[in-house]
MARFIDREN-217796 format. One record per atom (N, C-alpha, C, O): residue in three letters; x, y, z. Coordinates in steps of 0.2 Angstrom, whole numbers, plus 5000, padded with zeros to 4 digits. Each point is the difference from the previous one (the first is absolute). Example, Ala and Ser with C-alpha at 12.3 -4.5 7.8 and 13.67 -1.06 7.14 Angstrom:
<pabas>
ALA506649725039;ALA499650065000;ALA500450065000;ALA500549995003;SER499350064993;SER500450065001;SER499650055003;SER500350065001;
</pabas>
This chain:
<pabas>
UNK507351195053;UNK499450034997;UNK500150074998;UNK500350045004;UNK499449984991;UNK500050074998;UNK499250025001;UNK499649974997;UNK500350095006;UNK499350025001;UNK500050074998;UNK500450045001;UNK499049984997;UNK499850074998;UNK499350005003;UNK499749955003;UNK500050114997;UNK499350015003;UNK499549964997;UNK499549985003;UNK500650004990;UNK499449964997;UNK500349934998;UNK499649964998;UNK501050035002;UNK500349944996;UNK500549965005;UNK500450035003;UNK499549914998;UNK500549955003;UNK500249954995;UNK499649974997;UNK501150035002;UNK500349954995;UNK500649975003;UNK500450045003;UNK499649894997;UNK500649975003;UNK500650024995;UNK499950024995;UNK500749975008;UNK500650024996;UNK500149964993;UNK500150034995;UNK499749915005;UNK500049964994;UNK499550034995;UNK500250004994;UNK499250025008;UNK499550024995;UNK500250074998;UNK499950024994;UNK500550025010;UNK500250074998;UNK500550004994;UNK500050044996;UNK500449905004;UNK500549994995;UNK499749964994;UNK500449994995;UNK499049995005;UNK499749964994;UNK499650044995;UNK499850055002;UNK500149924992;UNK499650024996;UNK499350005002;UNK499849955004;UNK499750094995;UNK499350005002;UNK499749954996;UNK499650024995;UNK500449925007;UNK499749944996;UNK499649965005;UNK500449965004;UNK499050044997;UNK499649975005;UNK499849934998;UNK499949984994;UNK500149975010;UNK499749934999;UNK499350004997;UNK499949974996;UNK499750075007;UNK499350014998;UNK499950074999;UNK499750045004;UNK500549994990;UNK499950074998;UNK499350035000;UNK499950065001;UNK499649904998;UNK499350025000;UNK499750015007;UNK499550035001;UNK500949955004;UNK499850015007;UNK500350065004;UNK499750035005;UNK500850004992;UNK500350065003;UNK500350054995;UNK500249984994;UNK499850085008;UNK500250054995;UNK500450055004;UNK499950015007;UNK500650034990;UNK500350055004;UNK499750074998;UNK499950014994;UNK500050035011;UNK499650074999;UNK500650054997;UNK500649984999;UNK499250085000;UNK500450054997;UNK500750015005;UNK500550024997;UNK499449975009;UNK500650005005;UNK500449945001;UNK500550005003;UNK499349954993;UNK500349935001;UNK499849965005;UNK500349955002;UNK499150075002;UNK499849965005;UNK499549944997;UNK499750024996;UNK500449925007;UNK499549954998;UNK499350015002;UNK499950035005;UNK499749954990;UNK499350005002;UNK499749934997;UNK500149984995;UNK499549995010;UNK499649944998;UNK499450024995;UNK499750055002;UNK500249914993;UNK499550014995;UNK499449955002;UNK500149944999;UNK499450095003;UNK499449965002;UNK499450024996;UNK500150034995;UNK499349955007;UNK499450014996;UNK499450025005;UNK500049985006;UNK499650064992;UNK499450025004;UNK499450004995;UNK500050024994;UNK499549945009;UNK499449994996;UNK499650075000;UNK499950035005;UNK499949994989;UNK499650064999;UNK499350005003;UNK499750055001;UNK500149884999;UNK499349995003;UNK499950005007;UNK499650035003;UNK500949945001;UNK499949995007;UNK500650025004;UNK500050005006;UNK500550034990;UNK500650025004;UNK500549955003;UNK500450025004;UNK499549924995;UNK500449955003;UNK500750004996;UNK500150014994;UNK500449985010;UNK500750014998;UNK500349935000;UNK499949965004;UNK500550034990;UNK500449945000;UNK500750014998;UNK500250054997;UNK500249905005;UNK500749994998;UNK500249935000;UNK499949965004;UNK500350024990;UNK500150044994;UNK499350024997;UNK499549985002;UNK500550074993;UNK499450024997;UNK499649954997;UNK500349964996;UNK499150035007;UNK499649944997;UNK499750024994;UNK499850064999;UNK500049894997;UNK499650024993;UNK499350005002;UNK499650044997;UNK500249935008;UNK499349995002;UNK500050025008;UNK500449975004;UNK499150074998;UNK500050015007;UNK499749945004;UNK499549974998;UNK500950015007;UNK499849945004;UNK499450025005;UNK499749955002;UNK500250114999;UNK499450025004;UNK499350014996;UNK499549975003;UNK500550064991;UNK499450014997;UNK500049974993;UNK499550004996;UNK501149975001;UNK500049974994;UNK500050054994;UNK500049984994;UNK500150085007;UNK500150054995;UNK500649994997;UNK500549985003;UNK499650044990;UNK500650004996;UNK500350075000;UNK500450014996;UNK499250045007;UNK500250074999;UNK500550025006;UNK499950025005;UNK500849964994;UNK500550005005;UNK500550064997;UNK500349994995;UNK499850065009;UNK500550054998;UNK500749985004;UNK500049975005;UNK500550054992;UNK500749995002;UNK500150065005;UNK499950064999;UNK500449925007;UNK500250055005;UNK500649985003;UNK500349955000;UNK500050105003;UNK500650005004;UNK499849985008;UNK499650045002;UNK500749915001;UNK499849995007;UNK500550045005;UNK500550024998;UNK499349985008;UNK500450035005;UNK500749975001;UNK500049944998;UNK500450095004;UNK500749985000;UNK500249985007;UNK500649985002;UNK499050035003;UNK500149975007;UNK499549965003;UNK499450014998;UNK500749945006;UNK499549965003;UNK500349975006;UNK500550025003;UNK499249924999;UNK500149975006;UNK500149924999;UNK499649974996;UNK500950015007;UNK500249934998;UNK499549955004;UNK499950005006;UNK499749964990;UNK499549965003;UNK500349935002;UNK499849985005;UNK500649994991;UNK500349945001;UNK500649994996;UNK500150034995;UNK500449925007;UNK500649994996;UNK500249935001;UNK499949975004;UNK500650014991;UNK500349945001;UNK500750004997;UNK500150054996;UNK500449915006;UNK500750004997;UNK500049944995;UNK499949955002;UNK500250074992;UNK500049954995;UNK500849984998;UNK500450045000;UNK499649895000;UNK500749974999;UNK500149974993;UNK500549974998;UNK498950024998;UNK500149984993;UNK499750054995;UNK499550035002;UNK500849974993;UNK499750054995;UNK500349984993;UNK500449954999;UNK499350084996;UNK500249984993;UNK500850024999;UNK500350045004;UNK500049924991;UNK500750014999;UNK500150084999;UNK499750034996;UNK500949995007;UNK500250074999;UNK499750055006;UNK500350055000;UNK499249925003;UNK499750055006;UNK500549995006;UNK500249945002;UNK499850115002;UNK500450005006;UNK499649975006;UNK499550025001;UNK500849935002;UNK499749975006;UNK500450005006;UNK500750004999;UNK499150005007;UNK499350015002;UNK499850074999;UNK500450055000;UNK498949965000;UNK499750064999;UNK499450015004;UNK499749945001;UNK500150125001;UNK499450005004;UNK499450024995;UNK500150054996;UNK499449925005;UNK499450014995;UNK499450025005;UNK499949965005;UNK499850094994;UNK499450025004;UNK499450034997;UNK500150024994;UNK499449995010;UNK499450034997;UNK500050075004;UNK500050005006;UNK499950054990;UNK499950075002;UNK499350034999;UNK499850004994;UNK499950025011;UNK499350034999;UNK500150074999;UNK500350045004;UNK499449984990;UNK500150084998;UNK499350035002;UNK499549975001;UNK500550105000;UNK499450035002;UNK499550004995;UNK499450025001;UNK500849964993;UNK499549994994;UNK499649945001;UNK499649994995;UNK500449985011;UNK499649945001;UNK500249944995;UNK499649964998;UNK501150035001;UNK500249954996;UNK500649975004;UNK500450045003;UNK499749904997;UNK500649965003;UNK500549984994;UNK499849974995;UNK500850055006;UNK500549994994;UNK500549955003;UNK500350005005;UNK499949954991;UNK500549955001;UNK500750034997;UNK500050014994;UNK500549995010;UNK500650034998;UNK500649975003;UNK500049985006;UNK500650034991;UNK500649995004;UNK500150055005;UNK499850064999;UNK500549935007;UNK500150045005;UNK500850015000;UNK500449965001;UNK499850114998;UNK500750015000;UNK500250025007;UNK500150065002;UNK500049895003;UNK500250015006;UNK500349945003;UNK499849944998;UNK500750065007;UNK500249945003;UNK499449965004;UNK499650045003;UNK500449904996;UNK499549965003;UNK499950015008;UNK499450005002;UNK501150025001;UNK499950015008;UNK499850075001;UNK499950025006;UNK500050024989;UNK499750075001;UNK499350014998;UNK499750055000;UNK500049894997;UNK499350004998;UNK499649985005;UNK500149955004;UNK499350094997;UNK499549985005;UNK499350024996;UNK499950054997;UNK499649915005;UNK499350014998;UNK499850075002;UNK500250025006;UNK499450014990;UNK499750075002;UNK500550064999;UNK499850055002;UNK500849934996;UNK500550064999;UNK499850044994;UNK499849974995;UNK500350105005;UNK499950044994;UNK500549984995;UNK500649995001;UNK499250014993;UNK500449984994;UNK499950064994;UNK499550035000;UNK501049984996;UNK500050044995;UNK500249974993;UNK500549965001;UNK499250054994;UNK500249974994;UNK500750024998;UNK500250065001;UNK500149904996;UNK500750014997;UNK500249964994;UNK499549964998;UNK501150045000;UNK500249964994;UNK500649965003;UNK500450035003;UNK499649914995;UNK500649965002;UNK500249954995;UNK499649984996;UNK501049995004;UNK500249954996;UNK499849935003;UNK500249995006;UNK499549974991;UNK499749945003;UNK500449944997;UNK499949945002;UNK500550074993;UNK500449944997;UNK500350034994;UNK500150054999;UNK500149904996;UNK500350014994;UNK499749964995;UNK499849945001;UNK500250084992;UNK499849964995;UNK500549964998;UNK500650005002;UNK499349954993;UNK500549954998;UNK500750044997;UNK500549975000;UNK499450094998;UNK500650044997;UNK500450035006;UNK500550034999;UNK499249975007;UNK500350035006;UNK499750075001;UNK500350045005;UNK499349994991;UNK499750065001;UNK499650005006;UNK499649965001;UNK500450105003;UNK499550005006;UNK499350004998;UNK499850034995;UNK499849935009;UNK499350005000;UNK499750055005;UNK500149995006;UNK499650064992;UNK499750055005;UNK499349995001;UNK499649974996;UNK500250045010;UNK499249995002;UNK499950065005;UNK500450035003;UNK498949984997;UNK499850045006;UNK500149965006;UNK499949945000;UNK500350095006;UNK500149975006;UNK499750055005;UNK499850054999;UNK500249935007;UNK499850045006;UNK500550005005;UNK500449955001;UNK499850115002;UNK500550015005;UNK499750035006;UNK499550044999;UNK500749945007;UNK499750035006;UNK500150085000;UNK500650024998;UNK498950015004;UNK500150085001;UNK500450025005;UNK500150065002;
</pabas>
């Protein structure tokens, strides 16, 4: 693992082109740190991830784009043994609760025996598999703090 004060990137991701599986869900800030892209209702302040077109709380369509917090707490997780062709298995998949009052589903970049519910997690970038041409597929992931 390569770590800096704001960015955690696994070794494979550090050597890959910055090409995300779902580019509309994550962006890199000026320092290269990943940021999840969510939405906030301008009428009731409800937060969503991914950014919703319509607020689930008040049904407003006035949703602004926001960057979500990059640290949270692991709510629950599972070890996945089947995935689409090209994805690395097994992998840990978990729900991380962010202080923005939103729960995010993400790959967990940690050995299964080191993962525990309620552990602090930090947003990172990781390689989750390869496309048909063999190019790495990057995604936002969470790593234990």
